[in-house]
C-alpha positions, 0 to 999 in steps of 0.5 A: 319248257323254253328258257325264253319264251316259256310253254309250247303251246301249239303244234301246227301241221300244214296239211292238204285237206283239212277236211280229211285231216280233223276224220284222221285225228278225231277218229283215229286218234281221238283228238277233238272236238275241232273248231274250224273256220274255212276262211281264218279273217286275217287282217294286216297280214304281211310277209318280208314286208309286204302285205298280202291277202291269203287264204286259209283254212284253220282247224283247232282242238287240244290234245292234252295240255297242247293245241293242235292245228291243222292248216291249208292254205287255200290261195298262192299268196307268199308266206312261211306255209308256202315256202314248206309246202314248196321245199315239199314238206307236210306235217309239222310246220311250226310251234307257238308260244303264246304271250299275255303281254305281246309288245314286250316279248316281241322287243325282247325276241327282236333284241335277243336275234329274232327277225319278223318274217310274217305277221298279222293279226286275228281279231283283237288282241290277236296279234302274231309273228312268225321269226325266221332264223337265218343264223340256223339254216340246218335246223329242221323245217318244223322249227319255226317259232310263232309268238301269238298274242293272246290277251283277248278274245283269241284268248278266249276262244282258246280256253273254250277250245281246250276246254271243250276238248276235256271231257269230250265224247267224240261227239259234234267232232267239227265245230264252227268258230264262234264270233271273235267279237262274241267272244 
């Protein structure tokens, strides 16, 4: 466990074909069910201080207490995902820590020298930031850190995903994201 952020709650993989990746994880590794959103409704997205309109597809499932995120970029807007891909990487790109006290944890991270490179929101109480670490450029590219707010509907979605995985029997391996406004 991180003494600074707590438990790693999510490991994210950038993939070139999210449908094939979900099939592999479900049918070969037995991880699922996958909750899939072909176009994540990201609001207030910024990369290095500039606003953009990303089109990302995301699938989420739990493997025990860790959530696995599969992410496929569908357009070429500037992002840390694009940076990773343009460097020739595929696979593990970041780990996420979850917080219910986003403002306090973000302020603490920034006071400790973490610099926000990318940010946005998914629903109410669904803010996220990715930090860049210019002090340690030799780190593995998968060492990126996301701080993700889970105080509202996004947190309830993550609980639903974790609970669905506990007794998953292999049936219905890909499911649509529920509407965050109804959670």
